[in-house]
N, C-alpha and C positions, 0 to 999 in steps of 0.2 A: 650507387642503387638507391631508387625509393623505395620506401616502405610503408606503410600502415597498418595498422592492426583494426582498424574500420573501414567499411565498405561505402567510404567517402567519394570515391573514384565514380559511384554511379553517375552523378550529371556532367561529369568528363567524358565518360564513353557515348553517355547520350548526345550531349555537345556536340564531341567529333562526328559522330554517322550523322547528325543531320545537316550540318551547318560545312563540313568540310576541312575545318581545321586538324592539322596532324600531328594530336596532342601528345599519342604513343602509340604503339603499331602493336605492343606485343604487353596483356597482363598475365601473371601467375596468379592462383591462387591456390594455398596449402592449409593443410590442417590432418585433424586424425581422419582416416576410412569411417566414413558414416556421419559425417560433419554437417554436408549438405554441399561441398566445393559445388558440383556437375549440376544440385537443384539451382545455386543463388546465379552461379554464370547463364544459366538458362533461361532463368527468370528475366535478368539482365539483359541479356540477347536480344527476347521476345518483347519487355518493354522499349530497347530502343527503337521497334519498328523494322530494324533492317534484316535482310534476309540471314536466317540461319545454320549452317554448314556443323555437323559434327564428324570428327573423327575420332574413334575409338582406340588410342595407343595401342592396347594386345591384339583388339582384331582386325588392324591394317597392315598388322605384323607377317610377312611373306617369307618360307623357309625358300623360295624361290628364287633366283637371282635376278635381282633387278625386280623383281615386284614392288617390292615394299613401296623403293624409290618413286617407282611411277604411279601408282596409287597416290599418293603425297602431290606430285608434282598434279598429279588430275585434279584434286580433290582446287587447290591453289590458282589452278585455271579455271575454276567453275565459281570457284569464290569472285574472281576477278572478273567475271562474264556477267555475275549478279550484284556486284556493288550497289550500294553500302550494304556491307555483310561480314558476320559473324565469324568466326571461328572457332566451335569448339574443340579444344586438344584436349580429351579428358585421358588422365593417364600419363600424363608425357614422359614422366620418368622411365617406362617402361619401353618406350620409344628413344628415349636420347639417355640413356643412363649416363652416367661420367665412367670414362674410361682408360682414363690416363694411367692412373699406379696402376693400372693390372691390363694394360695393351688393348684386349676386348678382341673381337672378333673383323675379321673385313667387313664384314657385312654390319656389324654393328657403326664403325668409325663411317661407311658408306651413307647409312642412313642420318646417322647427325649431318655432316657435311649436307647431304642432301635439303635438309630443313634449313640450316642456318641459310645456305644460298636462298632458297624459298623465300625463309622471312627478311633477307637483305632486298630483295629483289620488290617489296612492299614500296620499297623509299623510292626505288629506282620508277615504279611505272605508275605510284603518284594514283595509286587508286582507293576507295573507302573500305580499305579490308582491315581487321584488328583479329588479334587470335588472343582467346582466351582462354587459357592452360589451366589444365589442375594440376595436384599432383597430390599425394598422402606422405610424400618422403623427399623435399628439396633438395637435400644434399647431395640425392642421389641424379639430379637432373644435370645434364651435362654444363658446367660451369660456363661456357663458350656462347651457349644459349641464353643465358641472364645479362647477358652485358648488355649495354646501353642498345637502343632501337631494337632490342629484340623483345624479349621478355623483362623488360627493364623497370615494371612496376608490382611490389611482389606485397599480395596483401591475405594477411591469414584469416582464414574462416576457424575459427577457434571454437572450444568447446563451451556450450552455451552457461548461461550464468542460470543459476537457480531461479529468476523471474521468466528467466528462457523457456528452462524446461519446465515450467508452470505452462504457461504458453502454450508450447508443444502436447503436453501432458493434456491440456485441455481438447485442443485441437485432436488429438489422436481419439479421444473418447465419446465424442462429439456426434450424434445419431446410435451410439453404441450402449445399448442395454447396462445399466450401472448403477449403484448406489452408492458412491464415492463420494462424499463430503468434501467441499473445499477447502478443509481444514486438513484433511487425512492427503491433498493431492500436495497441499503446500510441505505438510512433513517427508513427503516423499522426495519430492522436487530437492529439496533442501539436503535428504542423504544424499542422492543419486549425483555422489562427486564423481567427476570425469564423466557422464552420461552425454553421450551426443545425440543425433534425434533418432538415429539410426537402431541404436539402445534402448531408446523407451518404447519406440516402436516394438520393439521384441518383446520389452517389456509387459506392455498390453496385450501381445498376442497370445503372450506363453500365460496372462493371466486368465483371459478370452479362453485358451481351451482348458484351464482347467474349471471355468464356471460351467464350460459345456458339457463336460464331463458327471457334473450334478443332473440329477433325474428331474429332481423336484421344480427348482428357477434357474434357467439361462438369466442371470445378470451377473454381470462382473463388482464384485466385494473388493473392498481393502483390505482382505484376507489373501482375494487373490494377488491384489497387485504387490503385495507383503511377500509371497509365497515366491512372486516370478525375481523378485527381485534380490532373492537369496539366490535365483538361475542365473541373472545376464549380469555378468561383467563386462565392464569399459571397455569398449575395444581399443583403444589408447593402450590399455594395459597389458593387452595380449601379446605381445613381442616381445615385453619385456619381463614380466612378470611368472615367475613359477610358481607354483599352486603355494600359498603361505597358508601351514596350520593355523588352527582355530587356538590359538593359547590366549590363556587367560590368567589375571595376575594372580588366580588361586591356585593356577598350577607351577606356580612357582614359589618354593620354599623362603620366606623371611625376606630382606632385604627392603626391609619396608622402608626405610630411610632414603634406599637408593631407588626405592618406586615413586617416591613424591617427588626427588629431585628433577628427574627427567618428565612426572606431569607436570610439573612448574615451567619446567623449560620447554615441553614439547603441545601439553595438551591446554594449559591453560590458557594462552596466547591466542588460540585458534577457536577453543568454545567463549573466553568471556574478554574480548578485545578491547571493550569497553572500558574495564576496569582498569587496562593496561593503558589506554588512551586518558582515561582519566588524573591516574599518577605521573604521567608525561614520560611511560617507560618504554622501550623496545623489546619485541621479542628476541629469543636467542637466535641468530642464523643456524648455529650447529652448534652438535654437543659431541665430544669424545668420550666413548667410555674405555676405561683402560684398565687392564686387572691379567691374573692368573690363567691359564688357557683352561677350560671346565668349568667356569664359572657364570655361566647363561647369561653371557653378555649377548648375545645373536639371540637366546631365545625372551630377553626381556625385552629387545627391541620390535620384538614381534607382537610381544604381549601388548605394549605399549600401542603401536599402530590397531589392534583389534580391539583394544579398550577405548579407545579415542574415535572409533571407526574413521581411520584414516587410508586410503590407499598406502600400499607398500610395495617399494621399489627394493629389493634387495640384491645388490652388487657386491660380487668378490671380485675383490683388487685385481687378480691377477687374470681374470678372464676379461679383464677390460683392453689387455696387450696383442698386439696384432704385427705381424710381419712385414703388413704393407706400408707403408709411409701414410701419416696421416691417419688412419685407420682407429689407432688407438684413441686420438684427441676429437674425432668423429664420435664415438662411441659414449664419450664421456658426453658430447654436446647433448647425443640423442637423448641420453638418459634424463639430463634434464630439461630438454623440451618436451618429455611424457608426461613428467614429474607434475612443470608449469601446466600440463595438459590437463590433468587429472586432480590439480588441486583439489583442497588440501590435501597434502601427502607427506611420506618418508621417503628419503632416499636413503638405503640407508648401506653405507660400505662396510663390511667385511674384510678383515686384513688390511686395514686402510697403508700399513707402513710398506704393502708391495706397490702402494703408488704414490703417496706421502713422503715417500723418505726423503732425508735431509739431501741434500744437491750438492753440499759440499763432499758427500762421501759417495756421489754417483761416478761410476769411470765412462768415460769418453766423452767428457763435455758438455757444451751445449749442446749436441746434437742427439744425446741420449734422450729414450724414447720414454723412460721413465720421469726425465723433468719437461719434456713437452707434457706428458699429461698429467704433470703438475700443475704446471703453466694452467693449462685449460680448466684444470679444477678451480685454482685461485680465481679466473676470470669468471666463470659461473657462478663461485661466491660471492663474487666484489658485486655480482649484479650488473653486467653489461646489461643485460635484459632481466627484470624486477622477477627476484626470485617467487614473489607474495607471500602465498601460502603450502610455504615449503620447506621442507627442515631438515638439514641434511644431517645425521647419526654416524659416528664414525666408531667401531671397535678395533681393537691393535691389543697384543699381548707385549708391545714392545715401542711405549710411548716415547723414548728416549730418539728414537729412529726417526720420528716424523717430525720435519721441515718444521722450522717456528715459525714460518709465513704463515701455514696453515692453522698458526693456533693465536692469530691476534683478532682482537678484536670485530665485530663484523660478519667474523669466517667460524672456526669451532670455537664458539669462546667460552663455551661450557665444557670444563674438563671434570668427569665423573671418576672416581675411583671405584673399580668392583673386587672388595677383597676376598677372599677365601672367604669360606661361609663358619660364621661364627658360631656357639654352641648352641644359641636359639636357633639358627638358622637352619643346621645340621638337624636338630630336631624335627622342626615342620619337613624338612624332605623327608625326612624317616617316616614321618606320619603320616605324609600324601603316600609315599613309596607302600608303607604296609596298607594302607586300607584297599588296595588292590592286589597285593600278595597275602595270602589267610599263612598266619604262624600259629605255632606251638605258645603256651603258656608262658615258659621259660624264657621267652623273647622278650629282652627290656631294652626297652629303647635309649632308658640314660643309659645304660651301660654302651650301646651301641655310639652313642654320641661320643662320650667320653673316648672311646679306644679309637675315631676316625678325627683326632686332632689333626688338623694337618692337610685333612683331606677336601679336594674341591667337590664342586657340588656333583659335577660328572663321576669322579670318584666315588660318592658317597650311592649314588645310582648304580653304579660298577659293583659295591657290594651287595646292594639286595638282588643284584641279577645273578651273581656268581653263588650266591647261596641260593637261589630256587635252582639252578644248574646241580647244583652238586646234590640238592634232594633229588630231583630227577634221576640222578645216575644210579640213587641207591633203590630206587623204586619209581617206575616211570606213572602208577597209578595212587601215588602219593599225594595226601591231600593237604598237606602243612610242612612250615619250611620250621624246624628247627633252631634252638640256639646253637647247637652244634655247627651246622650250617652256616651259620652267621660268622664263628670263631676261624671255620676253615678259610671261608672268602676271604678274610680279613689278613689274612698269609697270604693269601695270592693277591690282593689287589692292597696297593700299599701308594701313598702321597709321593707324588714325582714332581711337586713344584721344589725347584732346587733353593735351597736359602739364599743365593747369590739374586735371583732374581727379587725374591721378597725384600733383599736388602734395598736391589733396582727400582722397586714401584717405592718405598719409603723414603728413600732420598730424592726420587722427583717429587712423592705429595711433598713434601718441605719444602723443596724448592719454589 
């Protein structure tokens, strides 16, 4: 199947329609919603000078028996009568979704069969008719439709580059009263990672609405656009990203060396690529964080994304598994496809051992779903499709269960230990927490630090939380938490990281 990442097939289409050469009968344009697939297809069809016939997938679909198939047949009859003709088949995945794994309904199967027959008939009748189909979910399109002789050319209409985003912003602001400078527009276009044309249009629209609310002067300012930037999220992120809290490094006590290692591995290559090129070194493809539960591995990953201003896709390992054959692997492909679209980005796999466990310990042999998911993950990391500015960060409590293939160079090649908080880190955690919780003068942070040796960060926070609850038990109107409340909390919240697990981490670190 021929694939291209550029729209260089434009001349082929025009040549085919004007000269009558049977170069191809169908092209599938795919990309995120709002990227301009329909606009590109319409412009290509109009530029060719051929008659254009548009079929909207969701609109043509009918609940009545046989009506959808009849509408499709009528459209193709009309296209042949008006050839040369381009049929724009918008949102083809809603009309011909793949149904093999889940059976599908009789109606879905009939519609797919009808469209396949109509596509094949274009060769039989030898008419100058081409189908330009669009989809934001190419993997959901029935595979039979993507075979040679049908939609046999696939072209990605991807997320615009920073320069393209700048051009789009300039066009959107043309004719609109504004005082945004070119330099300010450049900064916005560079920061708008993953924004497609529709997102940028929404950005300008929201900025304009904010400007309209001002009574004095209705002019879009840079401040209006920056405010709108905080309100608009990339379309490609909406289906994958659960809202991530705005976590800063300052919200995480201590761990300064760990923070520096992560910034070196993730932030520096993206923000200072020239320095890496100058010294002839490549950026790590991925990072694995391991350590006891409750040591802020997930929070650290979120802070890394926030401070680096990167898009953040958070995935829990078990969430990827599905009872449908092939669905889990497709979920992995979809995660990485989205990550590429909104790059620079971080893909964070929490509980990585759930999907990256050692294959030798799996049950069920090569057919095991975990092994297939792991194989797909390795394929994505090896870059059959280049990852570009996508960094993979994994977190686990059991590094010994991670398949060694994941840790080879070029994959998760930076392994970082996140230990239990030391004395200075616990001091910072207590200091940060007690800024929010008023305490009496007899509360001594140094004493609390000494009494919480072996506690995880989450357990230290639990001590503060439990102490506050004990104070409220005494008096709901109490204004301060006292030392006695903390001492009671320390008897209720005890360290739960077993010594055997700490020895395992030490052995793994030494190996």
